[in-house]
Biopython code that builds the backbone (N, CA, C, O; Angstrom):
import numpy as np
from Bio.PDB.StructureBuilder import StructureBuilder

atoms = [
    (1, "MET", "N", (140.394, 75.733, 62.583)),
    (1, "MET", "CA", (139.739, 75.469, 63.841)),
    (1, "MET", "C", (138.226, 75.710, 63.715)),
    (1, "MET", "O", (137.423, 74.930, 64.227)),
    (2, "LYS", "N", (137.854, 76.781, 63.039)),
    (2, "LYS", "CA", (136.425, 77.056, 62.849)),
    (2, "LYS", "C", (135.756, 75.938, 62.059)),
    (2, "LYS", "O", (134.645, 75.521, 62.386)),
    (3, "LYS", "N", (136.438, 75.449, 61.008)),
    (3, "LYS", "CA", (135.846, 74.428, 60.148)),
    (3, "LYS", "C", (135.526, 73.146, 60.889)),
    (3, "LYS", "O", (134.583, 72.445, 60.519)),
    (4, "VAL", "N", (136.290, 72.815, 61.936)),
    (4, "VAL", "CA", (136.002, 71.588, 62.685)),
    (4, "VAL", "C", (135.040, 71.841, 63.839)),
    (4, "VAL", "O", (134.627, 70.900, 64.517)),
    (5, "GLY", "N", (134.675, 73.118, 64.072)),
    (5, "GLY", "CA", (133.632, 73.401, 65.051)),
    (5, "GLY", "C", (134.040, 74.163, 66.286)),
    (5, "GLY", "O", (133.221, 74.336, 67.188)),
    (6, "PHE", "N", (135.285, 74.629, 66.367)),
    (6, "PHE", "CA", (135.703, 75.388, 67.538)),
    (6, "PHE", "C", (135.278, 76.844, 67.432)),
    (6, "PHE", "O", (135.232, 77.414, 66.342)),
    (7, "ASP", "N", (134.967, 77.436, 68.582)),
    (7, "ASP", "CA", (134.725, 78.867, 68.701)),
    (7, "ASP", "C", (136.077, 79.493, 69.000)),
    (7, "ASP", "O", (136.632, 79.280, 70.078)),
    (8, "ILE", "N", (136.615, 80.267, 68.055)),
    (8, "ILE", "CA", (137.928, 80.878, 68.266)),
    (8, "ILE", "C", (137.823, 82.382, 68.511)),
    (8, "ILE", "O", (138.811, 83.103, 68.369)),
    (9, "GLY", "N", (136.661, 82.846, 68.869)),
    (9, "GLY", "CA", (136.495, 84.232, 69.260)),
    (9, "GLY", "C", (136.837, 85.208, 68.148)),
    (9, "GLY", "O", (136.732, 84.900, 66.961)),
    (10, "HIS", "N", (137.254, 86.406, 68.577)),
    (10, "HIS", "CA", (137.535, 87.495, 67.638)),
    (10, "HIS", "C", (138.842, 88.175, 68.017)),
    (10, "HIS", "O", (138.839, 89.338, 68.419)),
    (11, "SER", "N", (139.941, 87.477, 67.898)),
    (11, "SER", "CA", (141.241, 88.031, 68.269)),
    (11, "SER", "C", (141.858, 88.796, 67.113)),
    (11, "SER", "O", (141.729, 88.409, 65.952)),
    (12, "GLN", "N", (142.532, 89.890, 67.450)),
    (12, "GLN", "CA", (143.284, 90.643, 66.450)),
    (12, "GLN", "C", (144.770, 90.643, 66.814)),
    (12, "GLN", "O", (145.512, 91.558, 66.456)),
    (13, "THR", "N", (145.181, 89.612, 67.523)),
    (13, "THR", "CA", (146.565, 89.452, 67.935)),
    (13, "THR", "C", (147.045, 88.080, 67.454)),
    (13, "THR", "O", (146.248, 87.301, 66.931)),
    (14, "PRO", "N", (148.334, 87.774, 67.622)),
    (14, "PRO", "CA", (148.809, 86.438, 67.250)),
    (14, "PRO", "C", (148.229, 85.321, 68.126)),
    (14, "PRO", "O", (148.323, 84.144, 67.779)),
    (15, "ILE", "N", (147.634, 85.694, 69.250)),
    (15, "ILE", "CA", (147.045, 84.695, 70.150)),
    (15, "ILE", "C", (145.626, 84.378, 69.683)),
    (15, "ILE", "O", (144.796, 85.273, 69.519)),
    (16, "THR", "N", (145.367, 83.090, 69.472)),
    (16, "THR", "CA", (144.025, 82.646, 69.091)),
    (16, "THR", "C", (143.384, 81.956, 70.290)),
    (16, "THR", "O", (143.919, 80.963, 70.785)),
    (17, "PRO", "N", (142.254, 82.461, 70.764)),
    (17, "PRO", "CA", (141.571, 81.790, 71.855)),
    (17, "PRO", "C", (140.705, 80.645, 71.327)),
    (17, "PRO", "O", (140.073, 80.769, 70.278)),
    (18, "VAL", "N", (140.683, 79.558, 72.045)),
    (18, "VAL", "CA", (139.750, 78.474, 71.770)),
    (18, "VAL", "C", (138.780, 78.505, 72.937)),
    (18, "VAL", "O", (139.083, 78.009, 74.023)),
    (19, "MET", "N", (137.622, 79.086, 72.710)),
    (19, "MET", "CA", (136.652, 79.350, 73.769)),
    (19, "MET", "C", (135.999, 78.051, 74.239)),
    (19, "MET", "O", (135.461, 77.277, 73.448)),
    (20, "LEU", "N", (136.067, 77.837, 75.575)),
    (20, "LEU", "CA", (135.514, 76.602, 76.135)),
    (20, "LEU", "C", (134.484, 76.859, 77.231)),
    (20, "LEU", "O", (133.702, 75.963, 77.548)),
    (21, "GLY", "N", (134.461, 78.034, 77.807)),
    (21, "GLY", "CA", (133.453, 78.358, 78.812)),
    (21, "GLY", "C", (133.916, 78.131, 80.227)),
    (21, "GLY", "O", (134.415, 79.052, 80.873)),
    (22, "GLU", "N", (133.762, 76.933, 80.714)),
    (22, "GLU", "CA", (134.079, 76.637, 82.106)),
    (22, "GLU", "C", (135.564, 76.344, 82.316)),
    (22, "GLU", "O", (136.198, 75.673, 81.502)),
    (23, "ALA", "N", (136.105, 76.855, 83.418)),
    (23, "ALA", "CA", (137.526, 76.689, 83.725)),
    (23, "ALA", "C", (137.910, 75.219, 83.858)),
    (23, "ALA", "O", (138.985, 74.819, 83.411)),
    (24, "SER", "N", (137.058, 74.426, 84.458)),
    (24, "SER", "CA", (137.391, 73.010, 84.639)),
    (24, "SER", "C", (137.530, 72.298, 83.294)),
    (24, "SER", "O", (138.390, 71.431, 83.139)),
    (25, "LEU", "N", (136.695, 72.657, 82.326)),
    (25, "LEU", "CA", (136.788, 72.080, 80.992)),
    (25, "LEU", "C", (138.076, 72.547, 80.309)),
    (25, "LEU", "O", (138.765, 71.746, 79.676)),
    (26, "ALA", "N", (138.397, 73.809, 80.430)),
    (26, "ALA", "CA", (139.624, 74.330, 79.821)),
    (26, "ALA", "C", (140.849, 73.638, 80.410)),
    (26, "ALA", "O", (141.781, 73.298, 79.681)),
    (27, "GLN", "N", (140.854, 73.430, 81.720)),
    (27, "GLN", "CA", (141.982, 72.753, 82.360)),
    (27, "GLN", "C", (142.092, 71.306, 81.890)),
    (27, "GLN", "O", (143.189, 70.818, 81.618)),
    (28, "LYS", "N", (140.959, 70.625, 81.796)),
    (28, "LYS", "CA", (140.969, 69.235, 81.321)),
    (28, "LYS", "C", (141.419, 69.161, 79.865)),
    (28, "LYS", "O", (142.176, 68.267, 79.488)),
    (29, "PHE", "N", (140.952, 70.098, 79.056)),
    (29, "PHE", "CA", (141.339, 70.151, 77.649)),
    (29, "PHE", "C", (142.850, 70.359, 77.546)),
    (29, "PHE", "O", (143.525, 69.667, 76.785)),
    (30, "SER", "N", (143.372, 71.306, 78.309)),
    (30, "SER", "CA", (144.806, 71.596, 78.304)),
    (30, "SER", "C", (145.621, 70.380, 78.727)),
    (30, "SER", "O", (146.626, 70.059, 78.094)),
    (31, "LYS", "N", (145.199, 69.703, 79.785)),
    (31, "LYS", "CA", (145.927, 68.528, 80.272)),
    (31, "LYS", "C", (145.881, 67.401, 79.248)),
    (31, "LYS", "O", (146.887, 66.728, 79.023)),
    (32, "THR", "N", (144.733, 67.192, 78.629)),
    (32, "THR", "CA", (144.602, 66.147, 77.620)),
    (32, "THR", "C", (145.527, 66.423, 76.439)),
    (32, "THR", "O", (146.199, 65.517, 75.945)),
    (33, "LEU", "N", (145.560, 67.667, 75.993)),
    (33, "LEU", "CA", (146.478, 68.027, 74.907)),
    (33, "LEU", "C", (147.929, 67.804, 75.325)),
    (33, "LEU", "O", (148.728, 67.282, 74.547)),
    (34, "PHE", "N", (148.270, 68.198, 76.547)),
    (34, "PHE", "CA", (149.645, 68.036, 77.031)),
    (34, "PHE", "C", (150.042, 66.558, 77.024)),
    (34, "PHE", "O", (151.153, 66.205, 76.627)),
    (35, "ASP", "N", (149.123, 65.704, 77.469)),
    (35, "ASP", "CA", (149.395, 64.260, 77.482)),
    (35, "ASP", "C", (149.608, 63.704, 76.072)),
    (35, "ASP", "O", (150.242, 62.664, 75.899)),
    (36, "LYS", "N", (149.070, 64.408, 75.062)),
    (36, "LYS", "CA", (149.211, 63.986, 73.666)),
    (36, "LYS", "C", (150.383, 64.671, 72.963)),
    (36, "LYS", "O", (150.668, 64.391, 71.799)),
    (37, "GLY", "N", (151.064, 65.574, 73.685)),
    (37, "GLY", "CA", (152.249, 66.201, 73.103)),
    (37, "GLY", "C", (152.120, 67.654, 72.696)),
    (37, "GLY", "O", (152.976, 68.171, 71.978)),
    (38, "ILE", "N", (151.070, 68.323, 73.137)),
    (38, "ILE", "CA", (150.880, 69.741, 72.803)),
    (38, "ILE", "C", (150.722, 70.541, 74.086)),
    (38, "ILE", "O", (149.917, 70.197, 74.952)),
    (39, "PHE", "N", (151.498, 71.612, 74.198)),
    (39, "PHE", "CA", (151.315, 72.539, 75.314)),
    (39, "PHE", "C", (150.411, 73.663, 74.843)),
    (39, "PHE", "O", (150.763, 74.416, 73.935)),
    (40, "ALA", "N", (149.253, 73.773, 75.458)),
    (40, "ALA", "CA", (148.297, 74.838, 75.172)),
    (40, "ALA", "C", (147.679, 75.233, 76.507)),
    (40, "ALA", "O", (146.936, 74.462, 77.115)),
    (41, "GLN", "N", (147.990, 76.423, 76.945)),
    (41, "GLN", "CA", (147.634, 76.894, 78.292)),
    (41, "GLN", "C", (146.141, 77.174, 78.446)),
    (41, "GLN", "O", (145.531, 77.836, 77.607)),
    (42, "ALA", "N", (145.568, 76.661, 79.525)),
    (42, "ALA", "CA", (144.192, 76.996, 79.898)),
    (42, "ALA", "C", (144.205, 78.345, 80.609)),
    (42, "ALA", "O", (145.078, 78.603, 81.438)),
    (43, "ILE", "N", (143.253, 79.195, 80.293)),
    (43, "ILE", "CA", (143.126, 80.515, 80.913)),
    (43, "ILE", "C", (141.715, 80.618, 81.480)),
    (43, "ILE", "O", (140.733, 80.410, 80.768)),
    (44, "GLY", "N", (141.624, 80.938, 82.751)),
    (44, "GLY", "CA", (140.326, 81.078, 83.392)),
    (44, "GLY", "C", (140.291, 82.290, 84.301)),
    (44, "GLY", "O", (141.208, 83.112, 84.299)),
    (45, "PHE", "N", (139.231, 82.391, 85.073)),
    (45, "PHE", "CA", (139.041, 83.477, 86.031)),
    (45, "PHE", "C", (140.179, 83.456, 87.052)),
    (45, "PHE", "O", (140.519, 82.372, 87.526)),
    (46, "PRO", "N", (140.774, 84.560, 87.411)),
    (46, "PRO", "CA", (140.392, 85.953, 87.166)),
    (46, "PRO", "C", (141.046, 86.582, 85.943)),
    (46, "PRO", "O", (140.845, 87.770, 85.690)),
    (47, "THR", "N", (141.824, 85.820, 85.177)),
    (47, "THR", "CA", (142.457, 86.381, 83.974)),
    (47, "THR", "C", (141.406, 86.751, 82.939)),
    (47, "THR", "O", (141.534, 87.763, 82.249)),
    (48, "VAL", "N", (140.373, 85.933, 82.833)),
    (48, "VAL", "CA", (139.226, 86.230, 81.971)),
    (48, "VAL", "C", (137.969, 86.104, 82.821)),
    (48, "VAL", "O", (138.011, 85.521, 83.905)),
    (49, "ALA", "N", (136.884, 86.630, 82.355)),
    (49, "ALA", "CA", (135.623, 86.593, 83.105)),
    (49, "ALA", "C", (135.168, 85.158, 83.356)),
    (49, "ALA", "O", (135.475, 84.256, 82.576)),
    (50, "LYS", "N", (134.434, 84.953, 84.452)),
    (50, "LYS", "CA", (133.855, 83.636, 84.714)),
    (50, "LYS", "C", (132.977, 83.239, 83.534)),
    (50, "LYS", "O", (132.242, 84.057, 82.982)),
    (51, "GLY", "N", (133.072, 81.955, 83.159)),
    (51, "GLY", "CA", (132.298, 81.455, 82.031)),
    (51, "GLY", "C", (132.932, 81.734, 80.677)),
    (51, "GLY", "O", (132.355, 81.401, 79.642)),
    (52, "LYS", "N", (134.118, 82.342, 80.676)),
    (52, "LYS", "CA", (134.814, 82.676, 79.427)),
    (52, "LYS", "C", (136.182, 82.001, 79.350)),
    (52, "LYS", "O", (137.079, 82.499, 78.671)),
    (53, "ALA", "N", (136.348, 80.871, 80.041)),
    (53, "ALA", "CA", (137.625, 80.152, 80.031)),
    (53, "ALA", "C", (137.945, 79.693, 78.618)),
    (53, "ALA", "O", (137.059, 79.469, 77.793)),
    (54, "ARG", "N", (139.227, 79.562, 78.372)),
    (54, "ARG", "CA", (139.681, 79.242, 77.025)),
    (54, "ARG", "C", (141.063, 78.610, 77.049)),
    (54, "ARG", "O", (141.752, 78.591, 78.068)),
    (55, "ILE", "N", (141.432, 78.104, 75.907)),
    (55, "ILE", "CA", (142.803, 77.681, 75.645)),
    (55, "ILE", "C", (143.392, 78.769, 74.764)),
    (55, "ILE", "O", (142.739, 79.243, 73.835)),
    (56, "ARG", "N", (144.615, 79.163, 75.054)),
    (56, "ARG", "CA", (145.282, 80.160, 74.210)),
    (56, "ARG", "C", (146.359, 79.475, 73.390)),
    (56, "ARG", "O", (147.210, 78.764, 73.925)),
    (57, "VAL", "N", (146.311, 79.697, 72.091)),
    (57, "VAL", "CA", (147.336, 79.152, 71.197)),
    (57, "VAL", "C", (147.911, 80.286, 70.364)),
    (57, "VAL", "O", (147.240, 81.283, 70.093)),
    (58, "MET", "N", (149.157, 80.116, 69.967)),
    (58, "MET", "CA", (149.796, 81.123, 69.130)),
    (58, "MET", "C", (150.645, 80.429, 68.078)),
    (58, "MET", "O", (151.573, 79.686, 68.399)),
    (59, "ILE", "N", (150.322, 80.676, 66.844)),
    (59, "ILE", "CA", (151.088, 80.141, 65.725)),
    (59, "ILE", "C", (152.233, 81.110, 65.448)),
    (59, "ILE", "O", (152.059, 82.327, 65.504)),
    (60, "SER", "N", (153.398, 80.558, 65.150)),
    (60, "SER", "CA", (154.539, 81.406, 64.809)),
    (60, "SER", "C", (155.225, 80.868, 63.553)),
    (60, "SER", "O", (154.884, 79.800, 63.046)),
    (61, "ALA", "N", (156.183, 81.622, 63.077)),
    (61, "ALA", "CA", (156.905, 81.256, 61.865)),
    (61, "ALA", "C", (157.716, 79.976, 62.032)),
    (61, "ALA", "O", (158.101, 79.367, 61.034)),
    (62, "VAL", "N", (157.985, 79.556, 63.257)),
    (62, "VAL", "CA", (158.760, 78.331, 63.458)),
    (62, "VAL", "C", (157.902, 77.073, 63.320)),
    (62, "VAL", "O", (158.445, 75.970, 63.251)),
    (63, "HIS", "N", (156.582, 77.214, 63.278)),
    (63, "HIS", "CA", (155.703, 76.067, 63.099)),
    (63, "HIS", "C", (155.645, 75.684, 61.624)),
    (63, "HIS", "O", (155.399, 76.527, 60.762)),
    (64, "SER", "N", (155.872, 74.414, 61.346)),
    (64, "SER", "CA", (155.755, 73.915, 59.974)),
    (64, "SER", "C", (154.303, 73.524, 59.696)),
    (64, "SER", "O", (153.482, 73.457, 60.610)),
    (65, "GLN", "N", (154.004, 73.272, 58.442)),
    (65, "GLN", "CA", (152.665, 72.787, 58.103)),
    (65, "GLN", "C", (152.392, 71.467, 58.817)),
    (65, "GLN", "O", (151.268, 71.213, 59.250)),
    (66, "LYS", "N", (153.425, 70.624, 58.940)),
    (66, "LYS", "CA", (153.284, 69.357, 59.657)),
    (66, "LYS", "C", (152.917, 69.603, 61.124)),
    (66, "LYS", "O", (152.067, 68.904, 61.675)),
    (67, "ASP", "N", (153.554, 70.593, 61.754)),
    (67, "ASP", "CA", (153.231, 70.950, 63.135)),
    (67, "ASP", "C", (151.769, 71.376, 63.257)),
    (67, "ASP", "O", (151.058, 70.952, 64.168)),
    (68, "LEU", "N", (151.339, 72.219, 62.328)),
    (68, "LEU", "CA", (149.967, 72.728, 62.374)),
    (68, "LEU", "C", (148.953, 71.618, 62.145)),
    (68, "LEU", "O", (147.919, 71.577, 62.813)),
    (69, "ASP", "N", (149.233, 70.719, 61.212)),
    (69, "ASP", "CA", (148.335, 69.585, 60.969)),
    (69, "ASP", "C", (148.256, 68.684, 62.196)),
    (69, "ASP", "O", (147.174, 68.231, 62.572)),
    (70, "PHE", "N", (149.412, 68.424, 62.823)),
    (70, "PHE", "CA", (149.474, 67.616, 64.036)),
    (70, "PHE", "C", (148.608, 68.242, 65.130)),
    (70, "PHE", "O", (147.805, 67.558, 65.765)),
    (71, "ALA", "N", (148.779, 69.539, 65.340)),
    (71, "ALA", "CA", (148.017, 70.232, 66.381)),
    (71, "ALA", "C", (146.525, 70.214, 66.080)),
    (71, "ALA", "O", (145.716, 69.956, 66.972)),
    (72, "LEU", "N", (146.155, 70.484, 64.841)),
    (72, "LEU", "CA", (144.738, 70.488, 64.489)),
    (72, "LEU", "C", (144.121, 69.111, 64.695)),
    (72, "LEU", "O", (143.003, 69.005, 65.197)),
    (73, "ASP", "N", (144.828, 68.069, 64.316)),
    (73, "ASP", "CA", (144.327, 66.706, 64.530)),
    (73, "ASP", "C", (144.095, 66.431, 66.010)),
    (73, "ASP", "O", (143.065, 65.872, 66.389)),
    (74, "LEU", "N", (145.053, 66.822, 66.846)),
    (74, "LEU", "CA", (144.910, 66.546, 68.279)),
    (74, "LEU", "C", (143.869, 67.440, 68.938)),
    (74, "LEU", "O", (143.169, 66.998, 69.849)),
    (75, "PHE", "N", (143.755, 68.679, 68.500)),
    (75, "PHE", "CA", (142.674, 69.539, 69.009)),
    (75, "PHE", "C", (141.326, 68.934, 68.634)),
    (75, "PHE", "O", (140.406, 68.906, 69.452)),
    (76, "THR", "N", (141.205, 68.450, 67.401)),
    (76, "THR", "CA", (139.947, 67.851, 66.941)),
    (76, "THR", "C", (139.620, 66.596, 67.745)),
    (76, "THR", "O", (138.489, 66.430, 68.201)),
    (77, "GLN", "N", (140.594, 65.718, 67.921)),
    (77, "GLN", "CA", (140.388, 64.506, 68.738)),
    (77, "GLN", "C", (139.927, 64.875, 70.132)),
    (77, "GLN", "O", (138.942, 64.334, 70.635)),
    (78, "THR", "N", (140.643, 65.796, 70.755)),
    (78, "THR", "CA", (140.327, 66.192, 72.131)),
    (78, "THR", "C", (138.977, 66.871, 72.208)),
    (78, "THR", "O", (138.215, 66.625, 73.142)),
    (79, "GLY", "N", (138.669, 67.718, 71.245)),
    (79, "GLY", "CA", (137.359, 68.378, 71.221)),
    (79, "GLY", "C", (136.227, 67.376, 71.142)),
    (79, "GLY", "O", (135.197, 67.542, 71.796)),
    (80, "LYS", "N", (136.412, 66.339, 70.346)),
    (80, "LYS", "CA", (135.378, 65.297, 70.243)),
    (80, "LYS", "C", (135.305, 64.469, 71.519)),
    (80, "LYS", "O", (134.213, 64.171, 72.002)),
    (81, "GLU", "N", (136.458, 64.094, 72.069)),
    (81, "GLU", "CA", (136.482, 63.314, 73.310)),
    (81, "GLU", "C", (135.780, 64.026, 74.456)),
    (81, "GLU", "O", (135.093, 63.392, 75.257)),
    (82, "LEU", "N", (135.951, 65.338, 74.534)),
    (82, "LEU", "CA", (135.402, 66.102, 75.650)),
    (82, "LEU", "C", (134.057, 66.757, 75.336)),
    (82, "LEU", "O", (133.528, 67.520, 76.144)),
    (83, "GLY", "N", (133.508, 66.456, 74.159)),
    (83, "GLY", "CA", (132.185, 66.950, 73.801)),
    (83, "GLY", "C", (132.125, 68.437, 73.475)),
    (83, "GLY", "O", (131.070, 69.060, 73.581)),
    (84, "VAL", "N", (133.255, 68.996, 73.080)),
    (84, "VAL", "CA", (133.302, 70.412, 72.728)),
    (84, "VAL", "C", (132.841, 70.626, 71.288)),
    (84, "VAL", "O", (132.184, 71.616, 70.966)),
    (85, "ILE", "N", (133.204, 69.671, 70.432)),
    (85, "ILE", "CA", (132.787, 69.748, 69.024)),
    (85, "ILE", "C", (132.113, 68.450, 68.637)),
    (85, "ILE", "O", (131.683, 68.294, 67.495)),
]
sb = StructureBuilder()
sb.init_structure("model")
sb.init_model(0)
sb.init_chain("A")
sb.init_seg("    ")
for serial, (resi, resn, name, xyz) in enumerate(atoms, 1):
    if name == "N":
        sb.init_residue(resn, " ", resi, " ")
    sb.init_atom(name, np.array(xyz, "f"), 0.0, 1.0, " ", f" {name:<3s}", serial, name[0])
structure = sb.get_structure()
């Protein structure tokens, strides 16, 4: 995610944040991903501070390399479409 230009914050948990800033952008990003076949929840205020909205993703042992490549491709497409990267 970093290599393609996303800000993934500094998590020390299995949850990786994809920092987007504004809640409306995070919601649009989440919906766009969902329409493409990926569920990635948008998180905004009051769960996180205003201006710190993000998408939360979590990789697990059930994800194959194919799953991860698919997700990275769609995150990259969506990031470019929405001007995030």
